[in-house]
C-alpha positions in Angstrom: 16.0 13.4 -6.4 16.2 10.3 -8.1 19.8 8.3 -7.8 21.3 5.2 -9.4 20.8 2.0 -8.4 24.2 0.8 -9.6 26.5 3.8 -8.2 24.4 5.7 -6.1 25.0 9.0 -8.1 22.1 11.2 -8.3 20.3 11.0 -12.0 19.6 14.2 -13.4 18.5 13.1 -17.0 14.7 13.0 -17.7 15.2 9.3 -18.7 16.3 6.5 -15.8 19.9 6.7 -17.3 23.1 7.6 -15.0 25.3 9.5 -16.5 28.2 8.9 -14.5 28.2 5.1 -14.3 26.5 4.2 -17.7 23.3 2.2 -15.8 20.4 2.7 -17.7 16.7 0.7 -16.5 15.0 -1.7 -18.5 11.8 -1.7 -19.4 8.6 -3.8 -18.9 5.9 -3.4 -21.2 6.1 0.6 -21.5 7.4 1.1 -17.9 11.2 1.8 -16.5 11.8 -1.3 -14.7 14.8 -1.4 -11.8 14.2 -4.8 -10.9 13.2 -6.7 -14.1 14.0 -10.1 -13.0 10.9 -10.0 -10.3 8.5 -8.9 -12.5 6.8 -11.7 -13.1 7.5 -12.9 -9.6 4.4 -14.9 -8.2 6.3 -15.1 -4.3 4.4 -11.8 -2.7 1.3 -11.7 -5.3 0.0 -13.6 -8.0 0.2 -11.4 -11.1 -3.2 -13.0 -13.0 -5.2 -11.4 -10.0 -4.6 -8.3 -11.1 -7.3 -7.4 -13.6 -10.0 -9.5 -11.5 -9.0 -7.5 -8.4 -9.3 -4.2 -10.5 -12.7 -5.3 -11.4 -13.8 -6.1 -7.6 -12.1 -3.1 -5.4 -14.3 -0.2 -6.6 -17.6 -1.8 -5.6 -16.2 -3.8 -2.2 -16.8 -2.4 1.0 -13.4 -2.7 2.5 -11.6 -1.0 -0.5 -13.9 1.6 -0.4 -13.7 2.3 3.5 -9.8 2.0 3.6 -9.5 4.9 0.8 -11.9 7.0 3.0 -9.1 6.7 6.3 -6.4 7.2 4.0 -7.9 10.2 2.4 -8.8 11.3 5.9 -5.2 11.0 7.2 -3.5 12.9 4.3 -5.8 15.5 4.7 -6.0 15.7 8.5 -1.7 15.1 8.6 -1.0 16.5 5.3 -3.4 19.0 3.9 -0.8 20.8 2.1 0.8 17.3 0.2 2.5 18.4 -3.4 4.1 14.8 -4.2 3.6 11.0 -2.9 4.7 8.0 -3.7 3.1 4.6 -3.4 4.4 1.8 -3.3 3.2 -1.6 -4.3 0.4 0.3 -6.0 -1.3 -2.4 -7.0 -3.7 -1.9 -9.6 -3.8 2.1 -8.8 -7.1 2.1 -6.6 -5.9 4.1 -4.0 -3.7 6.2 -6.3 -7.2 7.2 -7.9 -8.4 8.2 -5.0 -5.8 10.5 -4.0 -5.7 11.6 -7.8 -9.4 13.0 -7.1 -8.4 14.7 -3.6 -5.1 16.0 -4.3 -5.8 17.2 -8.0 -2.6 18.8 -8.1 -0.4 16.7 -6.3 2.7 14.7 -8.3 2.2 10.8 -7.8 4.7 8.2 -8.5 3.3 4.5 -8.1 5.5 2.1 -7.9 4.6 -1.9 -8.2 6.8 -4.9 -8.5 4.5 -7.1 -11.0 4.8 -5.9 -14.3 0.6 -7.1 -14.7 -0.4 -4.3 -12.1 1.4 -1.5 -13.5 -0.8 -2.1 -17.2 -4.0 -1.9 -14.8 -2.8 0.9 -12.5 -1.5 3.0 -15.6 -4.9 2.2 -17.5 -7.2 3.5 -14.1 -5.3 6.5 -13.5 -3.8 9.0 -15.9 -0.7 11.4 -15.3 1.0 9.1 -12.7 4.6 8.4 -13.1 4.8 4.9 -13.1 7.8 2.7 -11.9 8.6 -1.3 -11.7 10.7 -1.8 -8.7 11.3 -3.3 -6.1 10.1 -1.7 -2.5 13.3 -2.3 -0.3 15.7 -0.7 -2.9 14.2 2.5 -4.2 15.9 4.7 -6.2 15.2 8.0 -4.2 16.3 10.1 -1.8 14.5 13.2 -0.4 12.2 13.3 -3.1 8.6 13.4 -2.1 6.8 15.2 0.6 4.5 11.9 1.2 4.6 8.1 0.8 2.3 5.4 1.6 2.2 1.3 1.8 -1.2 0.3 1.8 -1.4 -3.7 3.1 2.0 -4.0 1.3 4.5 -4.4 4.2 3.0 -8.1 5.4 3.8 -9.7 1.7 7.6 -8.9 2.5 10.0 -10.8 4.5 12.6 -7.8 4.9 9.9 -5.1 6.1 12.5 -3.1 8.1 14.6 -2.7 4.4 10.9 -1.3 3.1 10.3 1.0 5.8 14.2 2.3 5.6 13.9 2.8 1.8 10.7 5.0 2.3 12.6 6.9 5.2 15.4 7.4 2.3 12.7 8.6 -0.4 10.9 11.3 1.8 11.9 14.7 2.2 12.9 16.2 5.8 9.8 16.1 8.3 8.2 14.3 4.9 5.0 12.0 6.2 4.2 8.3 5.6 0.7 6.6 5.9 0.8 2.7 6.1 -1.9 -0.1 6.4 -1.3 -3.4 7.2 -3.7 -6.5 8.8 -3.6 -6.8 12.7 -3.5 -9.2 14.9 -1.3 -12.2 14.4 -4.2 -14.3 16.5 -6.6 -13.7 12.9 -3.8 -15.7 10.9 -5.9 -18.0 9.2 -5.5 -19.8 5.1 -6.6 -16.5 3.5 -3.4 -15.0 4.7 -1.2 -17.8 3.2 -3.7 -17.8 0.0 -3.0 -13.7 0.0 1.0 -14.8 0.2 1.0 -12.7 3.6 4.2 -13.2 5.6 2.7 -11.9 8.6 0.0 -10.0 10.7 1.2 -7.3 13.1 0.2 -5.9 16.4 0.3 -2.6 16.9 3.2 -2.3 18.9 5.3 -4.4 16.2 4.6 -1.9 13.7 5.2 1.2 15.8 8.9 -0.1 16.9 9.5 -1.2 13.1 8.5 2.5 12.4 10.4 4.3 14.5 13.6 2.0 14.0 13.6 3.1 10.6 13.2 6.9 11.3 9.8 7.8 11.8 8.0 9.4 14.6 4.5 7.5 14.6 2.0 10.4 15.3 -1.1 8.3 14.3 -2.5 4.5 14.9 -5.8 3.5 14.9 -7.2 0.1 14.0 -10.4 -0.2 11.4 -12.5 -2.8 10.6 -13.3 -3.0 14.4 -17.1 -3.4 14.5 -17.0 -5.9 11.9 -14.2 -8.0 13.7 -16.5 -10.5 15.0 -17.8 -11.5 11.2 -14.3 -11.7 10.3 -13.1 -14.1 13.0 -16.0 -16.1 12.6 -15.6 -16.6 8.9 -11.9 -17.3 8.9 -12.7 -19.8 11.5 -15.8 -21.6 9.9 -14.6 -21.4 6.1 -13.2 -24.5 4.7 -9.5 -24.3 3.4 -10.1 -22.3 0.1 -9.2 -23.3 -3.3 -5.5 -22.0 -3.9 -6.5 -20.5 -7.3 -9.6 -18.5 -5.7 -7.6 -16.1 -2.8 -10.3 -13.5 -3.9 -13.2 -15.3 -3.4 -13.8 -13.8 0.1 -14.2 -10.3 -1.9 -16.9 -11.5 -3.7 -19.6 -10.4 -1.2 -23.5 -10.9 -2.2 -24.6 -7.4 -2.9 -26.9 -6.9 0.3 -24.1 -8.1 2.4 -21.7 -5.6 1.1 -24.0 -2.8 1.5 -24.7 -3.6 5.0 -21.0 -4.3 5.6 -20.1 -0.9 3.8 -23.0 1.1 6.1 -21.0 -0.2 9.2 -18.0 0.7 7.9 -19.5 4.6 7.5 -20.6 4.1 11.3 -17.1 3.2 12.3 -15.3 6.0 10.1 -18.0 8.7 11.6 -17.2 7.4 15.1 -13.3 7.6 14.6 -13.7 11.2 13.4 -15.5 12.0 16.9 -12.6 10.7 18.4 -13.5 7.1 19.3 -10.6 4.8 19.0 -10.8 1.0 19.1 -8.3 -1.2 20.7 -8.9 -4.2 18.0 -9.6 -4.1 14.4 -8.8 -6.7 11.4 -6.5 -4.0 10.3 -4.5 -0.9 11.5 -3.5 2.7 9.7 -0.6 4.0 11.1 0.6 7.8 10.3 4.5 8.7 10.6 6.9 11.8 9.8 10.7 11.3 9.0 13.0 12.6 11.8 
């Protein structure tokens, strides 16, 4: 159910208005806004990047590979999923893939930044969009599944986000999470992307369990390409502060080769091969 962020009472009205205390959501553009003061915040992400990011994602090997792994996780663990919440949905690239693979599911996307919602809404019709702070989600026992895809690393209080996701899920609901892995891979690129941490697998598992999730799958990815990731981060000069997307502008041939490597890695994963290391980490949990 939807709940009032002021008094925590159930909101039964079709709009974001509480019949009990009189609270009503503001709007950012055409979207209900629960944290309007943060809609243009640049603390966790730069709003101006969303338009260009949307143009880069569809062709970039990493975003395509991550989408395939997310869909694999949902099909493997929650094949009958009929409702899903994605927090920090950005430009809607993941939700577009979920819509294609789960066409009957009711989808809700929240994003802190209004610029992201504009792009996402144009990309994926039929989704319920909401401007909201992921640490303070206005839902209780509402969704069968939830996702946070490269979001937690941007937020100081990631425990609050995990607890909010737990509260938003129905009993035994599922969560899929991806994060950048290995603190020893930290570089200027992380700082430019407004990351506050990279995760170790035990760290992510512990935080999910502390929030009330049982972790049912945990896997590294971008494993075969990890030496390339490490080398490019060590050799790269300090990037310009206004060009945090430069590492996504990859020559077509290189992007094609990397995409082929990621397809091989995924095929190995489907055969049961698990890698101990990788620049990213995917976790699947279930609400206890």
